[in-house]
C-alpha positions as CSV (number, residue, x, y, z in Angstrom):
1,M,64.5,-23.8,67.4
2,E,67.5,-21.6,66.7
3,Q,69.6,-22.8,63.7
4,P,73.2,-23.7,64.5
5,S,75.9,-21.4,63.3
6,I,78.8,-23.8,63.0
7,K,82.3,-22.2,62.6
8,A,84.6,-25.2,63.4
9,I,84.8,-28.9,63.1
10,V,87.2,-30.8,65.4
11,F,88.5,-34.3,64.5
12,D,89.9,-37.0,66.8
13,C,93.1,-38.6,65.5
14,F,93.0,-42.3,66.2
15,G,89.8,-44.0,65.0
16,V,88.9,-41.0,62.8
17,L,91.8,-39.3,60.8
18,Y,93.8,-42.5,61.3
19,T,92.2,-45.9,61.3
20,G,93.3,-49.5,61.8
21,S,94.6,-51.3,58.7
22,L,91.4,-53.5,58.5
23,T,89.1,-50.4,58.5
24,E,91.2,-48.9,55.6
25,L,91.0,-52.2,53.7
26,A,87.3,-52.3,54.2
27,S,87.0,-48.7,52.7
28,H,88.3,-50.2,49.4
29,C,85.4,-52.8,49.2
30,E,82.7,-51.9,46.7
31,S,79.8,-53.7,48.3
32,E,78.5,-54.6,51.7
33,Q,79.0,-58.3,50.9
34,D,82.7,-57.7,50.1
35,T,83.1,-55.9,53.3
36,K,81.5,-58.7,55.2
37,D,83.7,-61.3,53.4
38,L,86.7,-59.2,54.2
39,Y,86.0,-59.3,58.0
40,D,85.1,-63.1,57.7
41,I,88.3,-64.0,56.0
42,T,90.3,-61.8,58.4
43,R,88.7,-63.7,61.4
44,A,89.5,-67.0,59.7
45,A,93.2,-65.9,59.1
46,D,93.4,-64.7,62.7
47,H,92.4,-68.2,63.9
48,G,94.9,-69.9,61.6
49,F,92.4,-71.4,59.2
50,V,93.7,-69.5,56.2
51,S,97.3,-69.3,55.1
52,R,99.0,-65.8,54.7
53,D,99.2,-66.2,50.9
54,D,95.5,-67.3,50.6
55,Y,94.5,-64.4,52.9
56,I,96.4,-61.8,50.9
57,A,95.0,-63.2,47.6
58,K,91.5,-63.0,48.9
59,L,92.1,-59.3,50.1
60,M,93.4,-58.5,46.7
61,E,90.1,-59.9,45.2
62,L,87.9,-58.0,47.7
63,T,89.7,-54.7,47.6
64,R,91.2,-54.6,44.1
65,L,94.5,-53.4,45.7
66,T,97.9,-54.8,44.7
67,R,99.7,-57.4,46.9
68,Q,102.3,-54.6,47.8
69,E,99.6,-52.1,48.8
70,I,97.9,-54.7,51.0
71,R,101.2,-55.7,52.7
72,E,102.0,-52.0,53.4
73,L,98.5,-51.6,55.0
74,L,98.8,-54.8,57.1
75,V,102.2,-53.7,58.6
76,G,101.1,-50.2,59.4
77,A,99.7,-50.0,62.9
78,Q,97.7,-46.9,61.9
79,V,96.6,-46.0,58.4
80,R,95.8,-42.4,57.3
81,S,92.2,-42.2,56.3
82,R,92.5,-40.3,53.0
83,G,88.7,-39.9,52.8
84,V,88.4,-38.1,56.2
85,F,91.5,-35.9,55.4
86,A,89.9,-35.0,52.1
87,Y,86.6,-34.2,53.8
88,A,88.4,-31.9,56.4
89,A,90.0,-30.1,53.4
90,E,86.7,-29.7,51.7
91,L,85.2,-28.2,54.9
92,K,88.0,-25.8,55.2
93,T,87.5,-24.6,51.6
94,R,83.9,-24.0,52.5
95,G,85.0,-21.6,55.2
96,Y,85.0,-23.7,58.3
97,K,87.9,-23.9,60.8
98,V,89.1,-27.5,61.1
99,A,91.2,-28.9,64.0
100,V,92.6,-32.0,65.6
101,L,92.0,-32.8,69.3
102,S,93.6,-36.1,70.3
103,N,94.7,-37.9,73.5
104,I,98.3,-38.4,72.2
105,G,101.7,-37.1,72.9
106,R,103.5,-34.5,70.9
107,D,106.1,-37.0,69.5
108,T,103.2,-39.0,68.0
109,I,101.7,-35.8,66.4
110,H,105.1,-35.1,64.8
111,R,105.3,-38.7,63.4
112,L,101.8,-38.6,62.0
113,F,101.3,-35.1,60.7
114,N,103.4,-33.5,58.0
115,E,103.8,-29.9,56.9
116,A,100.8,-30.0,54.6
117,D,98.7,-31.2,57.6
118,Y,99.7,-28.2,59.6
119,E,98.6,-26.0,56.6
120,L,95.3,-27.8,56.5
121,F,94.3,-27.7,60.2
122,N,93.8,-24.4,62.1
123,A,95.0,-26.2,65.2
124,I,96.5,-29.6,66.0
125,I,96.1,-30.1,69.8
126,A,97.7,-33.1,71.6
127,S,96.7,-33.9,75.2
128,G,100.3,-34.2,75.9
129,D,100.7,-30.4,75.2
130,I,97.7,-29.3,77.2
131,G,98.0,-31.6,80.2
132,V,94.4,-32.9,80.0
133,T,92.7,-35.7,78.1
134,K,89.3,-36.0,76.7
135,P,86.6,-36.5,77.9
136,H,87.5,-33.8,80.6
137,I,85.7,-30.6,79.7
138,T,89.0,-28.6,80.0
139,A,90.3,-30.4,76.9
140,Y,87.4,-29.2,74.7
141,D,87.7,-25.7,76.3
142,R,91.3,-25.5,75.3
143,A,90.5,-26.5,71.7
144,L,87.7,-23.9,71.5
145,E,90.0,-21.2,72.9
146,R,92.5,-22.0,70.2
147,L,89.9,-21.8,67.5
148,R,88.3,-18.7,69.0
149,V,84.8,-20.1,68.8
150,Q,82.0,-20.7,71.2
151,P,81.0,-24.3,72.2
152,G,77.7,-24.1,70.3
153,E,79.7,-23.1,67.1
154,A,81.8,-26.4,67.0
155,I,81.3,-30.0,66.2
156,M,83.5,-32.8,67.8
157,I,84.0,-35.9,65.8
158,D,85.3,-38.9,67.8
159,D,85.1,-42.7,67.6
160,A,84.7,-43.0,71.4
161,Y,81.2,-42.4,72.8
162,S,82.6,-41.1,76.1
163,N,84.6,-38.4,74.2
164,V,81.5,-37.4,72.2
165,A,79.5,-37.2,75.5
166,G,82.2,-35.0,77.0
167,A,82.1,-32.7,74.0
168,I,78.3,-32.4,74.3
169,E,78.6,-31.7,78.0
170,A,81.1,-28.9,77.1
171,G,78.3,-27.5,74.9
172,M,79.5,-28.7,71.5
173,Y,77.8,-30.7,68.9
174,G,79.0,-34.3,69.0
175,I,79.2,-37.1,66.4
176,V,80.3,-40.6,67.0
177,F,82.4,-41.7,64.0
178,T,81.5,-45.0,62.4
179,S,82.1,-44.4,58.6
180,L,83.0,-41.7,56.3
181,V,79.6,-41.9,54.6
182,D,77.7,-41.6,57.9
183,L,80.1,-38.8,59.0
184,K,79.4,-36.7,56.0
185,A,75.6,-37.2,56.3
186,R,75.6,-36.2,60.0
187,V,77.9,-33.2,59.6
188,E,75.9,-31.9,56.7
189,E,72.6,-32.3,58.7
190,I,74.1,-29.9,61.3
191,L,75.8,-27.5,58.7
192,H,72.9,-27.4,56.3
193,P,71.2,-24.3,57.6
194,S,74.5,-22.4,57.5
195,V,76.0,-23.7,54.3
196,A,74.3,-21.3,52.0
197,E,76.4,-18.1,52.1
């Protein structure tokens, strides 16, 4: 079987580069048990069984974040996933093109991505700009054209199975995002043959 020669990694925005506040809180837990406890206490709080103060105190214990940090995370509808952004930066320093392909409007892109992000990513593509959304094959084709790579030279990372299936149908490699640890392992499995340069 021919070894892949990957040149580009494409990230979805919501669910990958940006996560919900609960996902970001869970990323600060140091054990699986702490993560489970975090989800359990959140369900209890959602049902009104735990006061807001008790909930925040428990989150502080489980995540080792300050009260202020937790409050900021809880009010943010979307939280920047620092680990995924850092991994994208690492991939770029290793010589890969990195891009964003997301089903969002241009105004949202401007709100979420700063000048440094535009330096990091080789392309930031919003469905609102290209007039088509994932999982339509044309969305992936437009991203590949911007990156000047062939479908078999690119990986699409998305939290939606349908969007990953669309990328695979377009000829790309596809990874369903579940966690940063899993993402790194799966990307490196694909990249491994071409990493040594």
